[in-house]
Structures are given as structure tokens and as C-alpha cells.
C-alpha positions as a printed NumPy array, in Angstrom:
array([[139.877, 198.797, 116.282],
       [139.834, 195.36 , 117.869],
       [140.719, 192.068, 116.221],
       [137.027, 191.251, 115.9  ],
       [136.631, 194.318, 113.653],
       [139.667, 193.237, 111.608],
       [138.016, 189.883, 110.905],
       [134.675, 191.554, 110.172],
       [136.333, 193.671, 107.469],
       [138.08 , 190.614, 105.985],
       [134.773, 188.716, 105.939],
       [132.962, 191.625, 104.331],
       [135.675, 191.872, 101.643],
       [135.27 , 188.174, 100.857],
       [131.492, 188.433, 100.714],
       [131.542, 191.564,  98.545],
       [134.392, 190.705,  96.192],
       [133.799, 191.424,  92.492],
       [131.633, 188.999,  90.543],
       [133.133, 186.064,  88.609],
       [132.628, 187.854,  85.27 ],
       [134.752, 190.773,  86.491],
       [137.394, 188.386,  87.828],
       [137.52 , 186.527,  84.51 ],
       [137.595, 189.7  ,  82.422],
       [140.521, 191.103,  84.389],
       [142.282, 187.801,  85.065],
       [141.889, 187.953,  88.838],
       [141.999, 185.034,  91.224],
       [139.44 , 184.878,  94.047],
       [142.192, 186.01 ,  96.422],
       [143.073, 188.998,  94.276],
       [139.402, 189.958,  93.969],
       [138.974, 189.77 ,  97.751],
       [142.116, 191.839,  98.293],
       [140.849, 194.413,  95.805],
       [137.556, 194.716,  97.697],
       [139.424, 194.877, 101.009],
       [141.441, 197.81 ,  99.735],
       [138.259, 199.617,  98.689],
       [136.838, 199.045, 102.182],
       [139.996, 200.416, 103.792],
       [139.86 , 203.543, 101.625],
       [136.545, 204.355, 103.313],
       [138.224, 204.393, 106.749],
       [140.178, 207.238, 108.343],
       [143.978, 206.773, 108.007],
       [144.31 , 206.036, 111.75 ],
       [141.905, 203.104, 111.382],
       [143.777, 201.813, 108.335],
       [146.967, 201.851, 110.376],
       [145.201, 200.022, 113.221],
       [143.917, 197.468, 110.708],
       [147.472, 196.927, 109.511],
       [148.772, 196.575, 113.08 ],
       [146.154, 193.903, 113.728],
       [146.995, 192.193, 110.451],
       [150.637, 192.064, 111.498],
       [149.627, 190.475, 114.819],
       [147.555, 187.895, 112.952],
       [150.496, 187.172, 110.62 ],
       [152.806, 186.764, 113.601],
       [150.512, 184.136, 115.118],
       [150.708, 182.144, 111.902],
       [154.47 , 182.37 , 111.444],
       [155.145, 178.905, 112.79 ],
       [157.133, 175.999, 111.469],
       [154.212, 173.574, 111.677],
       [152.211, 175.771, 109.277],
       [155.296, 176.206, 107.083],
       [155.612, 172.413, 106.917],
       [151.917, 171.872, 106.176],
       [151.956, 174.391, 103.334],
       [155.268, 173.032, 102.092],
       [153.757, 169.592, 101.749],
       [150.545, 170.874, 100.177],
       [152.369, 172.98 ,  97.599],
       [155.431, 170.741,  97.089],
       [157.865, 173.402,  98.191],
       [158.197, 176.575, 100.224],
       [160.226, 179.748, 100.49 ],
       [159.813, 182.963, 102.465],
       [157.741, 184.789,  99.85 ],
       [155.451, 181.834,  99.228],
       [154.931, 181.346, 102.951],
       [153.881, 184.985, 103.332],
       [151.428, 184.401, 100.474],
       [150.158, 181.241, 102.208],
       [149.467, 183.146, 105.421],
       [147.737, 185.866, 103.375],
       [145.609, 183.208, 101.669],
       [144.717, 181.72 , 105.032],
       [143.692, 185.117, 106.418],
       [141.512, 185.797, 103.371],
       [139.655, 182.537, 104.034],
       [138.368, 184.078, 107.245],
       [138.762, 183.764, 110.975],
       [137.199, 180.312, 111.327],
       [139.525, 178.724, 108.752],
       [142.51 , 180.638, 110.103],
       [141.925, 179.513, 113.696],
       [141.225, 175.95 , 112.544],
       [144.579, 175.808, 110.731],
       [146.414, 177.283, 113.725],
       [144.832, 174.759, 116.063],
       [145.673, 171.856, 113.77 ],
       [147.838, 172.502, 110.678],
       [147.109, 168.956, 109.514],
       [143.662, 170.194, 108.438],
       [145.421, 171.857, 105.501],
       [146.34 , 168.446, 104.119],
       [142.661, 167.734, 103.414],
       [142.271, 170.973, 101.435],
       [142.868, 171.47 ,  97.762],
       [145.187, 174.443,  97.809],
       [145.446, 176.2  ,  94.46 ],
       [148.929, 177.668,  94.056],
       [147.559, 180.504,  91.886],
       [145.129, 181.458,  94.661],
       [147.941, 181.421,  97.211],
       [150.196, 183.598,  95.087],
       [147.227, 185.844,  94.301],
       [146.764, 186.471,  98.015],
       [150.258, 187.917,  98.325],
       [149.07 , 191.474,  97.835],
       [147.236, 191.398, 101.157],
       [150.375, 192.279, 103.111],
       [150.722, 195.561, 101.197],
       [147.062, 196.578, 101.077],
       [147.35 , 199.229, 103.787],
       [150.388, 200.761, 102.062],
       [148.342, 201.626,  98.988],
       [145.665, 203.224, 101.127],
       [148.084, 205.16 , 103.354],
       [150.342, 206.386, 100.552],
       [150.419, 210.168, 100.673],
       [149.246, 210.415, 104.302],
       [151.132, 211.282, 107.471],
       [150.477, 207.766, 108.788],
       [152.647, 206.207, 106.051],
       [155.802, 206.677, 108.16 ],
       [154.205, 204.631, 110.946],
       [153.333, 201.935, 108.412],
       [156.982, 201.238, 107.64 ],
       [157.563, 200.247, 111.251],
       [154.939, 197.524, 110.828],
       [155.97 , 195.707, 107.661],
       [154.52 , 192.201, 107.533],
       [157.173, 189.521, 107.827],
       [159.074, 188.363, 104.772],
       [161.167, 185.797, 106.612],
       [160.465, 182.321, 107.962],
       [159.373, 181.753, 111.542],
       [161.952, 182.361, 114.251],
       [161.951, 179.177, 116.244],
       [164.186, 176.149, 116.48 ],
       [161.336, 173.659, 116.017],
       [162.081, 172.928, 112.375],
       [164.27 , 174.17 , 109.567],
       [163.685, 174.056, 105.809],
       [165.456, 171.058, 104.363],
       [164.664, 168.887, 107.376],
       [162.201, 166.698, 105.526],
       [160.49 , 164.976, 108.454],
       [160.845, 167.251, 111.446],
       [157.707, 169.248, 112.102],
       [155.829, 167.808, 109.129],
       [152.16 , 166.945, 109.584],
       [151.341, 163.276, 109.735]])
């Protein structure tokens, strides 16, 4: 599986997420509904492909684990911690490749978006989607070597608590 296929599956999940009535009845956010559909798409794949999907998702997460994105989300949501940042990256991935790449190229674009905190938190399950699909398979052991980050980016560009450094204009 190539990254292009990863993004195709994410796009398909977004396009085929459950209808609004279902979301309302079960109290799901758009992000949760998309994640639910994504999981059902992954169930249709062989376990090796699910593991490849997860490896690609980890690579995509790693590209987004940057202090400039942390700062942009921190400003948009009036605060940030490690768990919320993981949810923010999940939310960004669920918005699709175009939005993801746009935010990576210029995190300031996030400042013009209305970012719903419930949608962001609802996206948090994305990081564990492959686990649910692989549970009970031989590939589950390999999954644990590829856990999606739960910690802030590892650079010296900016640190939480430094109010101005790295913040978008």
C-alpha cells in the first residue's frame, strides 16, 4: 500500500460516513462518524494491508508533529496538551490530503478555520482504528511497534509555555 492508497481510503471514509440522522441518533460527531466508516473499510482488508495502512498513518502523523502546527492549534483552541494535539492531527488527517498538505505548508491557514473542539476530540479515535481491526490477529504484535505518537514534537523550535515563539502571525 502506498500513501496515495492511504489517502484514498481516508477520502472514501469521509464520503461514505453515516448520514446525519444516524450521527444525531447515536451522538456522533462528523469525525467520529468518519472514523467509524474508516474502521469498517479496514475490516474489509487483509490484516497485512491494515498494518500497512497503520504504518502509513504513523508516517503521516510524524510529518505533522511539528511545533508550528502545535502553536497554530493551540491558538485556535485556546490551549494544547499532548492528547489534544494527537486529536488535532487526527482531525486534520480526516479532513483529507488537500487540507492536511495545506496546513503543513502553512499552519497559519488554520487560523482562518472555525475549529470545533468537539470535532477535534471526536477525531481522537483515529489513532487506534487499526488496533480494533487487528485485535485477535497475528499482526497485532507488529501493531504495538507502531503506536501513533502521544507526545509533543521533538524539536527545539518551540516549547509549550513560550507564548510567542513559533506562533503563527
